C-alpha positions in Angstrom: -61.2 70.4 36.2 -64.8 71.2 35.9 -65.4 72.8 39.3 -68.1 75.2 38.3 -71.8 74.6 37.4 -75.0 76.4 36.9 -77.2 73.8 38.8 -76.4 71.9 42.0 -76.0 68.1 41.9 -77.6 65.7 44.2 -75.8 63.8 46.9 -74.7 60.3 45.9 -75.8 57.3 48.0 -73.5 56.8 51.0 -74.0 53.0 50.7 -72.1 53.1 47.3 -69.1 54.6 48.9 -69.3 52.1 51.8 -69.4 49.2 49.4 -66.4 50.5 47.4 -64.3 50.7 50.6 -64.8 46.9 51.1 -63.4 46.0 47.7 -59.9 44.8 47.1 -57.4 47.8 47.1 -56.4 49.0 43.7 -53.9 51.7 43.0 -56.3 53.2 40.5 -58.8 53.7 43.3 -56.5 55.4 45.7 -57.8 58.9 46.3 -56.1 61.8 48.0 -58.4 64.0 50.1 -57.7 67.6 51.0 -59.7 70.1 52.9 -60.0 73.7 51.6 -61.6 76.6 53.4 -63.8 79.0 51.3 -64.4 82.4 52.8 -64.2 86.1 52.1 -66.9 88.7 51.6 -70.0 86.7 52.8 -72.4 87.3 49.9 -69.7 86.4 47.3 -68.5 83.4 49.3 -72.0 82.0 49.6 -72.8 82.6 46.0 -69.5 80.9 44.9 -70.2 77.9 47.2 -73.6 77.4 45.6 -72.1 77.6 42.1 -69.3 75.1 42.8 -69.9 71.7 41.1 -69.9 69.0 43.7 -72.0 67.1 46.3 -73.2 68.5 49.6 -71.9 66.5 52.5 -74.9 65.6 54.7 -72.7 64.9 57.8 -70.7 68.2 57.5 -72.4 71.6 57.5 -71.7 74.0 54.6 -69.4 71.4 52.9 -69.1 70.2 49.3 -67.1 67.4 47.9 -65.5 67.9 44.5 -63.7 65.2 42.6 -60.7 66.5 40.5 -59.8 63.8 38.0 -59.9 60.3 39.4 -57.5 60.6 42.3 -58.1 63.9 44.1 -61.0 64.7 46.3 -61.5 68.3 47.6 -63.8 69.0 50.6 -64.7 72.7 50.3 -65.8 74.1 53.7 -67.7 77.4 53.6 -66.9 79.8 56.5 -69.2 82.8 56.7 -68.7 85.9 58.7 -69.7 85.5 62.4 -69.9 81.7 61.8 -67.9 79.0 63.4 -64.5 77.9 62.1 -64.6 74.2 61.0 -61.5 72.3 61.9 -61.2 69.2 59.7 -57.9 67.4 59.4 -55.5 68.2 56.6 -56.5 71.7 55.7 -54.2 72.5 52.8 -55.6 75.7 51.3 -57.7 78.8 51.8 -59.8 80.4 49.1 -60.7 84.0 49.8 -63.1 85.9 47.5 -63.3 89.7 47.4 -65.0 92.5 45.4 -62.1 94.3 43.7 -64.5 97.0 42.4 -64.8 98.5 45.9 -61.5 99.6 47.5 -63.2 100.2 50.9 -64.5 96.6 51.0 -61.0 95.4 50.4 -59.7 97.3 53.4 -62.4 95.7 55.6 -61.7 92.3 54.0 -58.1 92.5 55.1 -59.0 92.0 58.8 -61.2 89.0 57.9 -58.4 87.4 55.9 -55.9 87.9 58.7 -58.2 86.3 61.2 -58.8 83.3 59.0 -55.1 82.7 58.1 -54.0 83.2 61.7 -56.5 80.7 63.0 -55.7 77.9 60.6 -52.0 78.5 60.6 -52.0 77.6 64.3 -53.1 74.1 63.4 -51.7 73.5 60.0 -48.3 74.3 58.3 -47.6 75.1 54.7 -51.0 76.5 53.8 -51.6 77.8 50.3 -53.9 80.8 49.7 -56.0 81.7 46.6 -57.5 85.2 46.4 -60.3 85.4 43.9 -60.9 89.0 42.9 -64.2 89.8 41.3 -64.7 92.9 39.2 -61.1 93.7 38.4 -62.1 94.9 34.9 -64.8 97.3 36.1 -64.2 101.1 35.9 -62.4 102.2 39.1 -61.6 98.7 40.3 -58.2 98.0 41.9 -55.6 96.0 40.1 -53.8 92.9 41.3 -50.9 94.9 42.7 -53.3 97.0 44.8 -55.2 93.9 45.9 -52.0 92.4 47.1 -51.0 95.6 48.9 -54.5 96.2 50.5 -54.7 92.7 51.8 -51.1 92.6 53.0 -50.6 89.2 51.4 -46.9 89.1 51.9 -47.3 89.3 55.7 -49.8 86.5 56.0 -48.8 83.2 57.7 -49.2 81.1 54.6 -46.6 79.2 52.5 -47.6 80.9 49.2 -50.5 82.8 47.5 -52.1 83.3 44.2 -54.4 86.0 42.9 -57.0 85.3 40.1 -59.6 87.6 38.6 -63.0 85.9 38.4 -66.7 86.3 37.9 -69.0 84.3 40.2 -71.9 84.8 37.7 -70.1 83.2 34.7 -67.5 81.1 36.5 -64.7 82.9 34.5 -61.4 82.5 36.3 -62.7 80.2 39.1 -61.4 77.0 37.6 -58.0 78.6 36.7 -57.7 79.8 40.3 -58.4 76.4 41.8 -56.0 74.8 39.3 -53.2 77.2 40.5 -54.1 76.4 44.2 -54.0 72.6 43.6 -50.6 72.9 41.8 -49.3 74.9 44.7 -50.4 72.4 47.2 -48.9 69.5 45.2 -45.6 71.4 45.0 -45.6 71.9 48.8 -46.4 68.2 49.3 -43.5 67.2 47.1 -41.2 69.4 49.0 -42.4 68.0 52.3 -41.9 64.5 51.1 -38.4 65.3 49.9 -37.6 66.9 53.3 -38.9 63.8 55.1 -36.7 61.5 52.9 -33.7 63.6 53.6 -34.3 63.5 57.3 -34.7 59.7 57.2 -31.5 59.3 55.2 -29.6 61.6 57.6 -31.0 59.7 60.6 -30.0 56.4 59.0 -26.5 57.7 58.2 -26.0 58.9 61.8 -27.1 55.5 63.1 -24.7 53.6 60.8 -21.8 56.0 61.5 -22.4 57.4 65.0 -20.6 60.6 65.8 -17.8 60.3 68.3 -18.3 61.8 71.7 -16.7 65.2 72.1 -14.6 65.2 75.3 -13.7 68.4 76.9 
């Protein structure tokens, strides 16, 4: 996927994108765009945002665009503590990064995670959550089971969640975590499309074979 880098890339010309949009439509150029919220313990979230490979969006504050393959575009929106909550369309996932080497920090991070998930779940259904836990291999660090318990992941208003150990410095685990998040979003999308097809088939069936009125 290649979502991690050591140096930031420069923003591409907006005129190039505008010219491409005027070309004849081609299936190979169809791009799906998803919005993902990046948050967590502020210093780690900001550091990870800087390390992510992608282009800064000049018209959106604290936002990077990352291309995944040829047909998926991720807009990563950084939400820092005491900052405003951006509300783009089609928010599909939340990435929350924590320091697993400090149990007390995890307890404090729980309230922040609840606030974030509660806010976005009011506007979007079927959100997927990725928790990136840094420092899980350090002495005295909490394990995945404790992270899940301390953050009360099972009670959050999200459709599913993943936990991945990571290192912001080296990028270890970051790509694996984002890959799991993307696969989860794709699975939810397939299920939603299947449900929509079933609803359409049911509505068509009822139209062709109307149910008789029940007389009392």
